[in-house]
OpenMM code with the backbone's topology and positions (N, CA, C; nanometers):
from openmm import Vec3, app, unit

residues = "MET LYS LEU LYS PRO ILE ASP ILE GLU LYS ILE GLU ASN PHE LEU ASP ARG ILE ALA ALA GLN THR TYR PRO GLU PRO PRO THR PRO ILE HIS SER GLN ILE THR LYS GLN MET TRP GLU ARG VAL LYS ALA GLU ALA ASN VAL THR THR SER PHE GLU ILE LEU ASP VAL GLY CYS GLY GLN GLY VAL ALA LEU GLU ILE PHE GLN SER GLU GLY ILE THR ALA THR GLY ILE THR LEU ASN LEU GLU ASP VAL ARG VAL CYS GLN GLU ARG GLY PHE ASN VAL LYS ALA MET ASP GLN SER PHE LEU ASP PHE PRO ASP ARG SER PHE ASP LEU VAL TRP CYS ARG HIS CYS LEU GLU HIS SER ILE PHE HIS LEU PHE THR LEU SER GLU PHE TYR ARG VAL LEU LYS ASP GLN GLY PHE LEU TYR VAL GLU VAL PRO ALA PRO ASN THR SER CYS HIS HIS GLU ASN ASN PRO ASN HIS TYR SER VAL LEU ASP LYS SER MET TRP SER SER LEU ILE THR ARG SER VAL LEU LEU SER ILE THR CYS MET ILE".split()
positions = [
    Vec3(-0.9380, -2.9083, 1.1484),
    Vec3(-0.8043, -2.9586, 1.1745),
    Vec3(-0.7648, -2.9202, 1.3168),
    Vec3(-0.7197, -3.0151, 1.3891),
    Vec3(-0.6738, -2.9921, 1.5258),
    Vec3(-0.5226, -3.0096, 1.5273),
    Vec3(-0.4505, -2.9063, 1.5706),
    Vec3(-0.3048, -2.9147, 1.5752),
    Vec3(-0.2602, -2.9903, 1.6997),
    Vec3(-0.1647, -3.0775, 1.6794),
    Vec3(-0.1042, -3.1491, 1.7911),
    Vec3(0.0000, -3.0575, 1.8548),
    Vec3(0.0363, -3.0824, 1.9788),
    Vec3(0.1384, -2.9999, 2.0439),
    Vec3(0.2678, -2.9884, 1.9615),
    Vec3(0.3102, -3.0957, 1.8958),
    Vec3(0.4323, -3.0895, 1.8154),
    Vec3(0.4133, -2.9977, 1.6946),
    Vec3(0.2915, -2.9945, 1.6374),
    Vec3(0.2620, -2.9048, 1.5256),
    Vec3(0.2694, -2.7589, 1.5705),
    Vec3(0.2125, -2.7329, 1.6854),
    Vec3(0.2156, -2.5965, 1.7406),
    Vec3(0.3594, -2.5542, 1.7663),
    Vec3(0.4390, -2.6450, 1.8207),
    Vec3(0.5795, -2.6146, 1.8460),
    Vec3(0.6539, -2.5843, 1.7161),
    Vec3(0.6274, -2.6602, 1.6112),
    Vec3(0.6917, -2.6354, 1.4812),
    Vec3(0.6559, -2.4964, 1.4284),
    Vec3(0.5281, -2.4635, 1.4360),
    Vec3(0.4838, -2.3324, 1.3875),
    Vec3(0.5467, -2.2208, 1.4700),
    Vec3(0.5468, -2.2361, 1.6015),
    Vec3(0.6057, -2.1334, 1.6870),
    Vec3(0.7546, -2.1156, 1.6591),
    Vec3(0.8272, -2.2240, 1.6400),
    Vec3(0.9700, -2.2145, 1.6071),
    Vec3(0.9915, -2.1458, 1.4731),
    Vec3(0.9085, -2.1806, 1.3762),
    Vec3(0.9184, -2.1175, 1.2446),
    Vec3(0.8897, -1.9679, 1.2550),
    Vec3(0.7854, -1.9302, 1.3274),
    Vec3(0.7513, -1.7887, 1.3441),
    Vec3(0.8617, -1.7131, 1.4161),
    Vec3(0.9275, -1.7767, 1.5124),
    Vec3(1.0410, -1.7133, 1.5807),
    Vec3(1.1541, -1.6853, 1.4818),
    Vec3(1.1801, -1.7800, 1.3908),
    Vec3(1.2860, -1.7586, 1.2899),
    Vec3(1.2488, -1.6438, 1.1958),
    Vec3(1.1216, -1.6375, 1.1555),
    Vec3(1.0749, -1.5289, 1.0696),
    Vec3(1.0894, -1.3954, 1.1420),
    Vec3(1.0463, -1.3892, 1.2669),
    Vec3(1.0535, -1.2644, 1.3446),
    Vec3(1.1977, -1.2178, 1.3605),
    Vec3(1.2898, -1.3108, 1.3723),
    Vec3(1.4315, -1.2753, 1.3880),
    Vec3(1.4891, -1.2129, 1.2611),
    Vec3(1.4210, -1.2293, 1.1493),
    Vec3(1.4690, -1.1735, 1.0228),
    Vec3(1.4139, -1.0338, 0.9935),
    Vec3(1.3319, -0.9796, 1.0830),
    Vec3(1.2779, -0.8458, 1.0588),
    Vec3(1.3897, -0.7432, 1.0696),
    Vec3(1.3637, -0.6262, 1.0167),
    Vec3(1.4634, -0.5190, 1.0184),
    Vec3(1.3937, -0.3878, 1.0535),
    Vec3(1.4664, -0.2965, 1.1187),
    Vec3(1.4065, -0.1673, 1.1522),
    Vec3(1.3722, -0.0899, 1.0243),
    Vec3(1.2694, -0.0086, 1.0333),
    Vec3(1.2275, 0.0703, 0.9177),
    Vec3(1.2229, 0.2182, 0.9519),
    Vec3(1.3413, 0.2839, 0.9530),
    Vec3(1.3409, 0.4285, 0.9764),
    Vec3(1.2735, 0.5004, 0.8591),
    Vec3(1.2132, 0.6152, 0.8862),
    Vec3(1.1451, 0.6887, 0.7799),
    Vec3(1.2422, 0.7327, 0.6700),
    Vec3(1.1910, 0.7352, 0.5484),
    Vec3(1.2638, 0.7921, 0.4354),
    Vec3(1.1731, 0.8979, 0.3737),
    Vec3(1.2312, 0.9963, 0.3073),
    Vec3(1.1469, 1.1020, 0.2479),
    Vec3(1.0407, 1.0476, 0.1521),
    Vec3(1.0756, 0.9537, 0.0665),
    Vec3(0.9779, 0.9019, -0.0293),
    Vec3(0.8676, 0.8233, 0.0411),
    Vec3(0.9057, 0.7442, 0.1417),
    Vec3(0.8065, 0.6681, 0.2177),
    Vec3(0.7106, 0.7634, 0.2895),
    Vec3(0.7652, 0.8668, 0.3503),
    Vec3(0.6820, 0.9642, 0.4216),
    Vec3(0.5879, 1.0370, 0.3257),
    Vec3(0.6381, 1.0752, 0.2104),
    Vec3(0.5573, 1.1462, 0.1115),
    Vec3(0.4421, 1.0593, 0.0608),
    Vec3(0.4719, 0.9360, 0.0259),
    Vec3(0.3672, 0.8462, -0.0246),
    Vec3(0.2648, 0.8155, 0.0846),
    Vec3(0.3117, 0.7977, 0.2072),
    Vec3(0.2207, 0.7720, 0.3188),
    Vec3(0.1235, 0.8887, 0.3350),
    Vec3(0.1738, 1.0116, 0.3299),
    Vec3(0.0861, 1.1300, 0.3415),
    Vec3(-0.0135, 1.1355, 0.2271),
    Vec3(0.0313, 1.1084, 0.1061),
    Vec3(-0.0590, 1.1100, -0.0097),
    Vec3(-0.1687, 1.0051, 0.0045),
    Vec3(-0.1293, 0.8851, 0.0420),
    Vec3(-0.2279, 0.7776, 0.0548),
    Vec3(-0.3231, 0.8043, 0.1713),
    Vec3(-0.2725, 0.8623, 0.2791),
    Vec3(-0.3584, 0.8954, 0.3918),
    Vec3(-0.4677, 0.9928, 0.3489),
    Vec3(-0.4338, 1.0930, 0.2707),
    Vec3(-0.5344, 1.1894, 0.2252),
    Vec3(-0.6433, 1.1199, 0.1444),
    Vec3(-0.6053, 1.0253, 0.0612),
    Vec3(-0.7042, 0.9519, -0.0187),
    Vec3(-0.7913, 0.8629, 0.0694),
    Vec3(-0.7276, 0.7899, 0.1612),
    Vec3(-0.8025, 0.7006, 0.2504),
    Vec3(-0.8936, 0.7813, 0.3427),
    Vec3(-0.8425, 0.8895, 0.3956),
    Vec3(-0.9211, 0.9732, 0.4870),
    Vec3(-1.0497, 1.0210, 0.4192),
    Vec3(-1.0391, 1.0638, 0.2946),
    Vec3(-1.1567, 1.1102, 0.2210),
    Vec3(-1.2513, 0.9941, 0.1900),
    Vec3(-1.1968, 0.8835, 0.1435),
    Vec3(-1.2787, 0.7665, 0.1048),
    Vec3(-1.3523, 0.7071, 0.2249),
    Vec3(-1.2851, 0.7000, 0.3392),
    Vec3(-1.3430, 0.6371, 0.4585),
    Vec3(-1.4177, 0.7360, 0.5480),
    Vec3(-1.4182, 0.8640, 0.5090),
    Vec3(-1.4815, 0.9679, 0.5919),
    Vec3(-1.4306, 0.9638, 0.7354),
    Vec3(-1.2987, 0.9624, 0.7488),
    Vec3(-1.2346, 0.9518, 0.8794),
    Vec3(-1.2655, 1.0744, 0.9645),
    Vec3(-1.2994, 1.0480, 1.0904),
    Vec3(-1.3205, 1.1549, 1.1884),
    Vec3(-1.2259, 1.1306, 1.3062),
    Vec3(-1.2202, 1.2257, 1.3977),
    Vec3(-1.1334, 1.2093, 1.5148),
    Vec3(-1.1839, 1.1017, 1.6097),
    Vec3(-1.3055, 1.0531, 1.5888),
    Vec3(-1.3566, 0.9440, 1.6738),
    Vec3(-1.3078, 0.8065, 1.6265),
    Vec3(-1.2425, 0.8020, 1.5106),
    Vec3(-1.1924, 0.6751, 1.4577),
    Vec3(-1.0833, 0.6176, 1.5465),
    Vec3(-1.0799, 0.4850, 1.5516),
    Vec3(-0.9689, 0.4137, 1.6125),
    Vec3(-0.9016, 0.3358, 1.5006),
    Vec3(-0.7703, 0.3561, 1.4873),
    Vec3(-0.6959, 0.2988, 1.3749),
    Vec3(-0.5932, 0.1987, 1.4257),
    Vec3(-0.5824, 0.0873, 1.3533),
    Vec3(-0.4734, -0.0083, 1.3745),
    Vec3(-0.3761, 0.0084, 1.2592),
    Vec3(-0.2519, 0.0443, 1.2910),
    Vec3(-0.1457, 0.0581, 1.1914),
    Vec3(-0.0619, -0.0694, 1.1952),
    Vec3(-0.0834, -0.1546, 1.0955),
    Vec3(-0.0155, -0.2838, 1.0879),
    Vec3(0.1197, -0.2653, 1.0201),
    Vec3(0.2266, -0.3080, 1.0880),
    Vec3(0.3610, -0.2894, 1.0337),
    Vec3(0.3988, -0.1429, 1.0375),
    Vec3(0.3843, -0.0810, 1.1534),
    Vec3(0.3951, 0.0646, 1.1682),
    Vec3(0.5358, 0.1200, 1.1500),
    Vec3(0.6351, 0.0331, 1.1411),
    Vec3(0.7722, 0.0847, 1.1267),
    Vec3(0.8057, 0.1744, 1.2433),
    Vec3(0.8653, 0.2890, 1.2142),
    Vec3(0.9023, 0.3805, 1.3219),
    Vec3(0.8054, 0.4974, 1.3345),
    Vec3(0.6832, 0.4775, 1.2827),
    Vec3(0.5748, 0.5698, 1.3154),
    Vec3(0.5392, 0.6758, 1.2132),
    Vec3(0.5714, 0.6568, 1.0868),
    Vec3(0.5387, 0.7584, 0.9857),
    Vec3(0.3886, 0.7871, 0.9839),
    Vec3(0.3069, 0.6836, 0.9706),
    Vec3(0.1615, 0.7039, 0.9679),
    Vec3(0.1085, 0.7412, 1.1061),
    Vec3(0.1639, 0.6816, 1.2111),
    Vec3(0.1183, 0.7135, 1.3463),
    Vec3(0.1335, 0.8623, 1.3757),
    Vec3(0.2406, 0.9215, 1.3271),
    Vec3(0.2633, 1.0651, 1.3464),
    Vec3(0.1527, 1.1461, 1.2779),
    Vec3(0.1139, 1.1050, 1.1581),
    Vec3(0.0063, 1.1733, 1.0854),
    Vec3(-0.1247, 1.1593, 1.1611),
    Vec3(-0.1576, 1.0379, 1.2019),
    Vec3(-0.2833, 1.0152, 1.2741),
    Vec3(-0.2874, 1.1002, 1.4012),
    Vec3(-0.1777, 1.0971, 1.4774),
    Vec3(-0.1719, 1.1717, 1.6024),
    Vec3(-0.1873, 1.3218, 1.5785),
    Vec3(-0.1240, 1.3732, 1.4723),
    Vec3(-0.1323, 1.5170, 1.4431),
    Vec3(-0.2748, 1.5604, 1.4101),
    Vec3(-0.3585, 1.4643, 1.3696),
    Vec3(-0.4973, 1.4951, 1.3375),
    Vec3(-0.5927, 1.4570, 1.4510),
    Vec3(-0.5352, 1.4230, 1.5673),
    Vec3(-0.6174, 1.3935, 1.6842),
    Vec3(-0.6880, 1.2600, 1.6802),
    Vec3(-0.6335, 1.1647, 1.6046),
    Vec3(-0.6955, 1.0337, 1.5883),
    Vec3(-0.6221, 0.9313, 1.6745),
    Vec3(-0.6978, 0.8479, 1.7448),
    Vec3(-0.6404, 0.7420, 1.8273),
    Vec3(-0.5912, 0.6289, 1.7374),
    Vec3(-0.4663, 0.5917, 1.7543),
    Vec3(-0.4094, 0.4846, 1.6718),
    Vec3(-0.3219, 0.3945, 1.7567),
    Vec3(-0.3223, 0.2681, 1.7181),
    Vec3(-0.2355, 0.1678, 1.7780),
    Vec3(-0.1516, 0.1093, 1.6662),
    Vec3(-0.0221, 0.0991, 1.6897),
    Vec3(0.0659, 0.0390, 1.5908),
    Vec3(0.1134, -0.0974, 1.6365),
    Vec3(0.1396, -0.1840, 1.5389),
    Vec3(0.2012, -0.3127, 1.5693),
    Vec3(0.3166, -0.3366, 1.4726),
    Vec3(0.4177, -0.4033, 1.5228),
    Vec3(0.5324, -0.4426, 1.4428),
    Vec3(0.6031, -0.5560, 1.5154),
    Vec3(0.6729, -0.6376, 1.4404),
    Vec3(0.7520, -0.7443, 1.5015),
    Vec3(0.8915, -0.6972, 1.5402),
    Vec3(0.9365, -0.5890, 1.4790),
    Vec3(1.0737, -0.5450, 1.5016),
    Vec3(1.0843, -0.4667, 1.6325),
    Vec3(1.1638, -0.5176, 1.7247),
    Vec3(1.1731, -0.4577, 1.8579),
    Vec3(1.2380, -0.3197, 1.8570),
    Vec3(1.3268, -0.2941, 1.7627),
    Vec3(1.3855, -0.1594, 1.7501),
    Vec3(1.2766, -0.0593, 1.7109),
    Vec3(1.1899, -0.0969, 1.6183),
    Vec3(1.0800, -0.0087, 1.5780),
    Vec3(0.9833, 0.0145, 1.6944),
    Vec3(0.9549, -0.0902, 1.7715),
    Vec3(0.8698, -0.0751, 1.8895),
    Vec3(0.9319, 0.0260, 1.9847),
    Vec3(1.0607, 0.0107, 2.0121),
    Vec3(1.1303, 0.1008, 2.1043),
    Vec3(1.1243, 0.2457, 2.0557),
    Vec3(1.1573, 0.2677, 1.9280),
    Vec3(1.1572, 0.4037, 1.8723),
    Vec3(1.0173, 0.4647, 1.8817),
    Vec3(0.9159, 0.3885, 1.8437),
    Vec3(0.7792, 0.4396, 1.8482),
    Vec3(0.7350, 0.4725, 1.9904),
    Vec3(0.7652, 0.3847, 2.0830),
    Vec3(0.7259, 0.4098, 2.2215),
    Vec3(0.7992, 0.5306, 2.2781),
    Vec3(0.9262, 0.5490, 2.2419),
    Vec3(0.9997, 0.6680, 2.2845),
    Vec3(0.9380, 0.7956, 2.2280),
    Vec3(0.8755, 0.7836, 2.1117),
    Vec3(0.8083, 0.8986, 2.0491),
    Vec3(0.6674, 0.9188, 2.1046),
    Vec3(0.6264, 0.8327, 2.1975),
    Vec3(0.4971, 0.8471, 2.2618),
    Vec3(0.3810, 0.7780, 2.1925),
    Vec3(0.4108, 0.6932, 2.0954),
    Vec3(0.3056, 0.6220, 2.0233),
    Vec3(0.2686, 0.4933, 2.0974),
    Vec3(0.1427, 0.4535, 2.0836),
    Vec3(0.0941, 0.3284, 2.1400),
    Vec3(0.1280, 0.2169, 2.0408),
    Vec3(0.2368, 0.1477, 2.0660),
    Vec3(0.2839, 0.0434, 1.9742),
    Vec3(0.3138, -0.0826, 2.0524),
    Vec3(0.2759, -0.1952, 1.9931),
    Vec3(0.2961, -0.3256, 2.0549),
    Vec3(0.3745, -0.4160, 1.9612),
    Vec3(0.4560, -0.5020, 2.0187),
    Vec3(0.5241, -0.6060, 1.9406),
    Vec3(0.4213, -0.7154, 1.9167),
    Vec3(0.3816, -0.7324, 1.7893),
    Vec3(0.2753, -0.8268, 1.7593),
    Vec3(0.2847, -0.8685, 1.6132),
    Vec3(0.2535, -0.9944, 1.5883),
    Vec3(0.2486, -1.0472, 1.4525),
    Vec3(0.1137, -1.0123, 1.3906),
    Vec3(0.1175, -0.9655, 1.2673),
    Vec3(-0.0062, -0.9261, 1.1992),
    Vec3(-0.1034, -1.0421, 1.1794),
    Vec3(-0.0552, -1.1632, 1.1868),
    Vec3(-0.1419, -1.2791, 1.1684),
    Vec3(-0.2106, -1.3240, 1.2970),
    Vec3(-0.1640, -1.2740, 1.4090),
    Vec3(-0.2187, -1.3160, 1.5383),
    Vec3(-0.2475, -1.1911, 1.6214),
    Vec3(-0.3524, -1.1207, 1.5853),
    Vec3(-0.3847, -0.9934, 1.6490),
    Vec3(-0.4477, -1.0161, 1.7855),
    Vec3(-0.3886, -0.9544, 1.8846),
    Vec3(-0.4340, -0.9684, 2.0223),
    Vec3(-0.5294, -0.8539, 2.0578),
    Vec3(-0.6371, -0.8433, 1.9794),
    Vec3(-0.7394, -0.7418, 2.0009),
    Vec3(-0.8753, -0.8110, 1.9915),
    Vec3(-0.9725, -0.7585, 2.0643),
    Vec3(-1.1066, -0.8172, 2.0537),
    Vec3(-1.1666, -0.7961, 1.9138),
    Vec3(-1.2664, -0.8768, 1.8818),
    Vec3(-1.3413, -0.8582, 1.7581),
    Vec3(-1.3937, -0.7154, 1.7519),
    Vec3(-1.3978, -0.6612, 1.6289),
    Vec3(-1.4586, -0.5311, 1.6009),
    Vec3(-1.4007, -0.4185, 1.6877),
    Vec3(-1.2693, -0.4088, 1.6925),
    Vec3(-1.2020, -0.3073, 1.7744),
    Vec3(-1.1703, -0.1778, 1.7004),
    Vec3(-1.1556, -0.1833, 1.5673),
    Vec3(-1.1027, -0.0678, 1.4940),
    Vec3(-1.1953, -0.0235, 1.3811),
    Vec3(-1.1954, 0.1076, 1.3583),
    Vec3(-1.2707, 0.1649, 1.2471),
    Vec3(-1.1930, 0.1538, 1.1167),
    Vec3(-1.0614, 0.1503, 1.1280),
    Vec3(-0.9751, 0.1445, 1.0102),
    Vec3(-0.8536, 0.0579, 1.0413),
    Vec3(-0.8268, -0.0365, 0.9542),
    Vec3(-0.7015, -0.1107, 0.9592),
    Vec3(-0.6177, -0.0572, 0.8431),
    Vec3(-0.5046, 0.0019, 0.8776),
    Vec3(-0.4112, 0.0618, 0.7830),
    Vec3(-0.2927, -0.0327, 0.7709),
    Vec3(-0.2705, -0.0866, 0.6527),
    Vec3(-0.1616, -0.1832, 0.6326),
    Vec3(-0.0875, -0.1463, 0.5047),
    Vec3(0.0127, -0.0611, 0.5204),
    Vec3(0.0887, -0.0138, 0.4049),
    Vec3(0.2223, -0.0858, 0.4019),
    Vec3(0.2407, -0.1680, 0.2999),
    Vec3(0.3634, -0.2444, 0.2770),
    Vec3(0.4027, -0.3299, 0.3972),
    Vec3(0.3069, -0.4122, 0.4400),
    Vec3(0.3348, -0.5085, 0.5462),
    Vec3(0.2780, -0.6462, 0.5138),
    Vec3(0.1634, -0.6519, 0.4479),
    Vec3(0.0975, -0.7804, 0.4230),
    Vec3(0.1854, -0.8765, 0.3430),
    Vec3(0.2719, -0.8247, 0.2583),
    Vec3(0.3612, -0.9112, 0.1802),
    Vec3(0.4617, -0.9852, 0.2687),
    Vec3(0.4728, -0.9431, 0.3946),
    Vec3(0.5618, -1.0108, 0.4895),
    Vec3(0.4921, -1.1274, 0.5603),
    Vec3(0.3640, -1.1459, 0.5340),
    Vec3(0.2888, -1.2533, 0.5990),
    Vec3(0.3112, -1.3860, 0.5280),
    Vec3(0.3317, -1.4897, 0.6086),
    Vec3(0.3390, -1.6248, 0.5518),
    Vec3(0.2001, -1.6884, 0.5476),
    Vec3(0.1033, -1.6209, 0.6095),
    Vec3(-0.0346, -1.6705, 0.6171),
    Vec3(-0.1299, -1.5666, 0.5584),
    Vec3(-0.1095, -1.5207, 0.4376),
    Vec3(-0.1830, -1.4042, 0.3886),
    Vec3(-0.3352, -1.4155, 0.4011),
    Vec3(-0.3955, -1.5300, 0.3711),
    Vec3(-0.5407, -1.5425, 0.3849),
    Vec3(-0.5816, -1.5351, 0.5324),
    Vec3(-0.5088, -1.6031, 0.6172),
    Vec3(-0.5367, -1.5982, 0.7608),
    Vec3(-0.5189, -1.4566, 0.8140),
    Vec3(-0.4129, -1.3900, 0.7708),
    Vec3(-0.3848, -1.2534, 0.8155),
    Vec3(-0.4983, -1.1600, 0.7759),
    Vec3(-0.5418, -1.1693, 0.6516),
    Vec3(-0.6537, -1.0854, 0.6069),
    Vec3(-0.7798, -1.1132, 0.6884),
    Vec3(-0.8048, -1.2387, 0.7209),
    Vec3(-0.9239, -1.2692, 0.8008),
    Vec3(-0.9117, -1.2094, 0.9411),
    Vec3(-0.7905, -1.2017, 0.9928),
    Vec3(-0.7686, -1.1348, 1.1216),
    Vec3(-0.7967, -0.9851, 1.1104),
    Vec3(-0.7541, -0.9239, 0.9998),
    Vec3(-0.7829, -0.7813, 0.9792),
    Vec3(-0.9336, -0.7579, 0.9849),
    Vec3(-1.0090, -0.8406, 0.9138),
    Vec3(-1.1541, -0.8238, 0.9125),
    Vec3(-1.2160, -0.8564, 1.0479),
    Vec3(-1.1581, -0.9475, 1.1203),
    Vec3(-1.2112, -0.9807, 1.2532),
    Vec3(-1.2062, -0.8593, 1.3450),
    Vec3(-1.0972, -0.7828, 1.3393),
    Vec3(-1.0829, -0.6697, 1.4314),
    Vec3(-1.1470, -0.5412, 1.3795),
    Vec3(-1.1948, -0.5427, 1.2547),
    Vec3(-1.2643, -0.4255, 1.2009),
    Vec3(-1.4061, -0.4173, 1.2552),
    Vec3(-1.4460, -0.2964, 1.2917),
    Vec3(-1.5845, -0.2751, 1.3327),
    Vec3(-1.6758, -0.2907, 1.2112),
    Vec3(-1.8040, -0.3128, 1.2376),
    Vec3(-1.9010, -0.3136, 1.1293),
    Vec3(-1.8888, -0.1806, 1.0547),
    Vec3(-1.8905, -0.1863, 0.9253),
    Vec3(-1.8724, -0.0696, 0.8392),
    Vec3(-1.7303, -0.0125, 0.8477),
    Vec3(-1.6369, -0.0899, 0.9034),
    Vec3(-1.4978, -0.0465, 0.9103),
    Vec3(-1.4337, -0.0436, 0.7721),
    Vec3(-1.3143, 0.0127, 0.7664),
    Vec3(-1.2456, 0.0340, 0.6394),
    Vec3(-1.1082, -0.0314, 0.6452),
    Vec3(-1.0774, -0.1100, 0.5429),
    Vec3(-0.9465, -0.1743, 0.5335),
    Vec3(-0.8668, -0.1093, 0.4224),
    Vec3(-0.7459, -0.0631, 0.4563),
    Vec3(-0.6539, -0.0109, 0.3556),
    Vec3(-0.5319, -0.1023, 0.3528),
    Vec3(-0.5084, -0.1651, 0.2382),
    Vec3(-0.3911, -0.2504, 0.2195),
    Vec3(-0.3179, -0.2027, 0.0953),
    Vec3(-0.1894, -0.1813, 0.1099),
    Vec3(-0.1032, -0.1488, -0.0042),
    Vec3(0.0123, -0.2481, -0.0029),
    Vec3(0.0312, -0.3144, -0.1153),
    Vec3(0.1373, -0.4139, -0.1279),
    Vec3(0.2168, -0.3858, -0.2558),
    Vec3(0.3406, -0.4314, -0.2610),
    Vec3(0.4175, -0.4132, -0.3846),
    Vec3(0.3687, -0.5079, -0.4938),
    Vec3(0.3818, -0.4628, -0.6156),
    Vec3(0.3449, -0.5456, -0.7301),
    Vec3(0.4603, -0.6395, -0.7646),
    Vec3(0.4279, -0.7579, -0.8143),
    Vec3(0.5343, -0.8501, -0.8550),
    Vec3(0.5914, -0.8108, -0.9917),
    Vec3(0.7089, -0.8605, -1.0172),
    Vec3(0.7717, -0.8495, -1.1493),
    Vec3(0.7888, -0.7057, -1.1981),
    Vec3(0.8262, -0.6172, -1.1074),
    Vec3(0.8594, -0.4802, -1.1454),
    Vec3(1.0110, -0.4654, -1.1431),
    Vec3(1.0599, -0.3484, -1.1763),
    Vec3(1.2042, -0.3256, -1.1745),
    Vec3(1.2623, -0.3356, -1.0333),
    Vec3(1.1771, -0.3206, -0.9300),
    Vec3(1.2231, -0.3326, -0.7907),
    Vec3(1.2407, -0.4779, -0.7471),
    Vec3(1.1774, -0.5696, -0.8165),
    Vec3(1.1851, -0.7130, -0.7851),
    Vec3(1.1570, -0.7429, -0.6382),
    Vec3(1.0427, -0.6916, -0.5907),
    Vec3(1.0033, -0.7154, -0.4518),
    Vec3(0.9914, -0.8635, -0.4189),
    Vec3(0.9612, -0.9448, -0.5187),
    Vec3(0.9477, -1.0889, -0.4943),
    Vec3(1.0804, -1.1524, -0.4530),
    Vec3(1.1905, -1.0827, -0.4736),
    Vec3(1.3215, -1.1357, -0.4345),
    Vec3(1.3655, -1.0898, -0.2956),
    Vec3(1.2894, -1.0021, -0.2329),
    Vec3(1.3215, -0.9570, -0.0982),
    Vec3(1.3093, -1.0765, -0.0044),
    Vec3(1.4118, -1.1057, 0.0735),
    Vec3(1.4065, -1.2250, 0.1596),
    Vec3(1.2949, -1.2218, 0.2646),
    Vec3(1.2372, -1.1052, 0.2926),
    Vec3(1.1287, -1.0957, 0.3904),
    Vec3(0.9916, -1.0830, 0.3257),
    Vec3(0.9846, -1.0959, 0.1945),
    Vec3(0.8559, -1.0900, 0.1250),
    Vec3(0.8129, -1.2321, 0.0910),
    Vec3(0.6981, -1.2704, 0.1443),
    Vec3(0.6492, -1.4070, 0.1249),
    Vec3(0.5220, -1.4116, 0.0407),
    Vec3(0.4632, -1.2958, 0.0152),
    Vec3(0.3342, -1.2910, -0.0536),
    Vec3(0.3309, -1.1736, -0.1506),
    Vec3(0.4124, -1.1754, -0.2515),
    Vec3(0.4092, -1.0710, -0.3538),
    Vec3(0.3254, -1.1265, -0.4687),
    Vec3(0.1973, -1.0930, -0.4627),
    Vec3(0.0996, -1.1496, -0.5548),
    Vec3(0.0456, -1.0409, -0.6471),
    Vec3(-0.0180, -1.0816, -0.7569),
    Vec3(-0.0737, -0.9817, -0.8476),
    Vec3(-0.2089, -0.9324, -0.7958),
    Vec3(-0.2587, -0.8269, -0.8583),
    Vec3(-0.3803, -0.7592, -0.8129),
    Vec3(-0.5017, -0.8520, -0.8087),
    Vec3(-0.5179, -0.9359, -0.9094),
    Vec3(-0.6350, -1.0237, -0.9118),
    Vec3(-0.6299, -1.1266, -0.7974),
    Vec3(-0.5120, -1.1747, -0.7637),
    Vec3(-0.5014, -1.2704, -0.6533),
    Vec3(-0.5316, -1.2024, -0.5206),
    Vec3(-0.4783, -1.0820, -0.4994),
    Vec3(-0.5083, -1.0097, -0.3753),
    Vec3(-0.6583, -0.9830, -0.3652),
    Vec3(-0.7208, -0.9419, -0.4754),
    Vec3(-0.8655, -0.9159, -0.4737),
    Vec3(-0.9427, -1.0410, -0.4334),
    Vec3(-0.9047, -1.1531, -0.4897),
    Vec3(-0.9703, -1.2790, -0.4565),
    Vec3(-0.9505, -1.3144, -0.3091),
    Vec3(-0.8297, -1.2996, -0.2593),
    Vec3(-0.8020, -1.3317, -0.1187),
    Vec3(-0.8787, -1.2391, -0.0244),
    Vec3(-0.8876, -1.1127, -0.0592),
    Vec3(-0.9622, -1.0181, 0.0250),
    Vec3(-1.1088, -1.0576, 0.0300),
    Vec3(-1.1670, -1.0904, -0.0833),
    Vec3(-1.3070, -1.1334, -0.0873),
    Vec3(-1.3274, -1.2584, -0.0030),
    Vec3(-1.2406, -1.3563, -0.0187),
    Vec3(-1.2534, -1.4801, 0.0581),
    Vec3(-1.2322, -1.4570, 0.2068),
    Vec3(-1.1416, -1.3669, 0.2428),
    Vec3(-1.1149, -1.3436, 0.3856),
    Vec3(-1.2333, -1.2772, 0.4538),
    Vec3(-1.3065, -1.1926, 0.3821),
    Vec3(-1.4275, -1.1326, 0.4394),
    Vec3(-1.5273, -1.2428, 0.4741),
    Vec3(-1.5481, -1.3329, 0.3818),
    Vec3(-1.6424, -1.4425, 0.4055),
    Vec3(-1.5973, -1.5313, 0.5204),
    Vec3(-1.4684, -1.5612, 0.5271),
    Vec3(-1.4166, -1.6424, 0.6374),
    Vec3(-1.4343, -1.5717, 0.7711),
    Vec3(-1.4102, -1.4437, 0.7734),
    Vec3(-1.4220, -1.3675, 0.8976),
    Vec3(-1.5641, -1.3637, 0.9472),
    Vec3(-1.6560, -1.3452, 0.8562),
    Vec3(-1.7969, -1.3392, 0.8958),
    Vec3(-1.8405, -1.4716, 0.9575),
    Vec3(-1.8055, -1.5828, 0.8946),
    Vec3(-1.8469, -1.7129, 0.9488),
    Vec3(-1.7741, -1.7454, 1.0785),
    Vec3(-1.6518, -1.6964, 1.0973),
    Vec3(-1.5786, -1.7249, 1.2213),
    Vec3(-1.6347, -1.6458, 1.3389),
    Vec3(-1.6918, -1.5277, 1.3130),
    Vec3(-1.7420, -1.4427, 1.4224),
    Vec3(-1.8861, -1.4756, 1.4596),
    Vec3(-1.9555, -1.5551, 1.3795),
    Vec3(-2.0968, -1.5858, 1.4076),
    Vec3(-2.1066, -1.6860, 1.5194),
] * unit.nanometer
topology = app.Topology()
chain = topology.addChain("A")
for resn in residues:
    res = topology.addResidue(resn, chain)
    for name in ("N", "CA", "C"):
        topology.addAtom(name, app.Element.getBySymbol(name[0]), res)
């Protein structure tokens, strides 16, 4: 499929409207606690060392970046929210304003893509996942945590959640995105 200039303009306008709906994400005690717990599990599973380079997708105001930095690990954060970018940069973190679906990094740049509660904000979830795999190094590790649908929190009703899917659908999309990424990089 080849997009016409008018198609590209429509997509860009739509993405601008989506980006304008983002909100700052200051740390909360529960968010910080869960992030630390999940980091310990991921660190052990992925055998993380200080030589790792991590991409923190949807970094908010730097909860995970602070953990990575405290352990001497190089990390880059991305977020669409300009307030979060400002706060992170003031804290000395390497953070860029960037959409998770359009990663401005070369192929195979990161040892770990950390995406905690951000993928559900993607309107292009399969495309976004294929981008994650594109920037992962060979033998890289992907960590994705998303909210479950139909819980008491009703994440599917959040106006910024576009992809609140069940576990089997996410598993299927992850498998398909790996295959798409491999064929796109060949």
